[in-house]
Phi, psi and omega in degrees: 000314178300314181302312183294315180295315181295323179298313180297316180294320180302315180297312181295319180293323176297319178299323180281350181084014179272073190296320181294317180292322176295324178296318178295320177298321178297320178294321176294320177300315180298320178298319179294322179296315184276341183079004178270100184264012177299126180078003183294325180295317179294318178296319179295323178296319177296317179299314181298318178300317179294321179295319178298317177299315180298311180298321179298312182293327178289328185264355182302129176080351182258332185068010185279339185244125177259111185302326181297327179283317186285315187278356179080016178285159177248000000 
């Protein structure tokens, strides 16, 4: 599941030019492929942080993106 989700995100992020976030997705994809989840939680935290930055920059000035919905906040 991790491998598939990370693969899809990696492709989309690369298309958007979000290279650092795509690199993190690639690392998560690799973890899913190998089944070696050591350090995956820390990597996922970095990925989430990068995604929040990306969503913030994409939504600045538009009001189109509500961070509480995207970032999983309550």
